[in-house]
N, C-alpha and C positions, 0 to 999 in steps of 0.2 A: 558234189554240189558246193559252190563257194558260199562262204558265210557272208551275210549281209553286213554292211557297215552301219554304224550308228550315225544318226543325224547330229548336227551340231547341238541341238537342244537336248537330245538324249545323252550325248557326251557330257554336256554341262550338268545334267541331272546326276550322272555318276559322280562327278567331281563334288557336287553339293551334298550328295547323300553320304559321302565318306566323311564329311565334316561332323555330322551329328547323328547319322543313321536314322534320320526322320524323313520318310519318303514324301510325306505331304509338303513339308517345308522345303525339301530339296526340289520338288516339282515347281513350287512357287518361285523359288530363287532361279530356277532354270528357265522360267518364262512361261510356264503353263498357267492357265486361268486359276484363280483362287477357288472358284466355284467347282472346278473339276479336278483340283490338285490331288485330293485324296485318291480318287479312282485312277487318275493318271499315274500317280506314284505306285500304286499297287500293281497296275498293269505293267509298268516299266520294270518293276522288280521281278516279274515273272518272265520277262523277255530274255531268251537265251543269250543274246549278244550283250545285253546289259549285265547279266549275271557273270558272264565270262570276263568282262572288263572289270567289274567290281572285285572278283576274286583275284585277278592279276594285280590290280592296284593295292589291294589289301596285303597280298603277299610281298609286294615291293616295299610297302610301308613297314611291315614287320621286319624285313631285312634291314632297312635303313635305321629303324629305331631299336632293333634288337629286342623288341617286345612282341610277344605273341598274344593273340586274342585270348588263348586259354589262360595265360598269366594274368591278364586284366580281369577275366571272369573270376579266377581264384581270389584275387585281391578284393574284388567287389563282394564276393561271398563272405570273405573274412570280415570286412567292415560291417556287413549285415549281421553276421553272427555275434560279433563283439558288442553290438549295440541293440540287441534284441529286446532289452528291458525298457529303455527310455526313448529310442528312436529320435536322436538329434537330427537336425536338417541334413548334415553330410551323410548320415546313414540312409535317410530317405532318398537322397539323390543317388547314392550308390545302388539302391534297390531299383530305382527308376532306370538307371543306366544298364543294370543287369538285365532287366526285362526287355529293354530295347535291343541289347546285343544278342540276346537269345531268341529274339523274334516273338516274344510272348504278347507284344502289343499289336501284332498283325492280325487282322480280322479273321483270316482263315484258320488261325491257330488257337483262337479263343473258343473254349467249349461252351456252346450255347444250349446244350441239352438241359432239359428240366427233369430232375430226378423226382420220382414220386415218393413222397415221404409216407411212412405208415401212419394211419390215423392215430391221433392221440387218445381217442376214446372209441370204444365200440358201442354197439347198440345195447349190449348187456350192461353197460355202465349207466344207462339212463334210468332214472327213477320212475316208477309207474305211479301215476296219480290216482 
């Protein structure tokens, strides 16, 4: 079965996504509606053809720059760890970039579960009047 080709708008999305790894903003810059940009961006990131092109372009970029994603992540982690006490703006930006690169800002990767905390007091702790 032949692979489907990307539309010009989808191809533009890939180009824009590689700039800042922000699917919503990439969708807007690619020409999708601002109202639906978030959902369009998430949908496009799940599309196999988009993922294939993103991976290919990222690999090409790593070869051209001689910088690997893992190296950037290690550097961002070091900035975060070196500034754990005072959190200057550049450390906060490093943490934001790290979250984005690792995909922790993606809705499906955020843990929305509510954990039940044990009660702080039991009925035995109540005073009888």
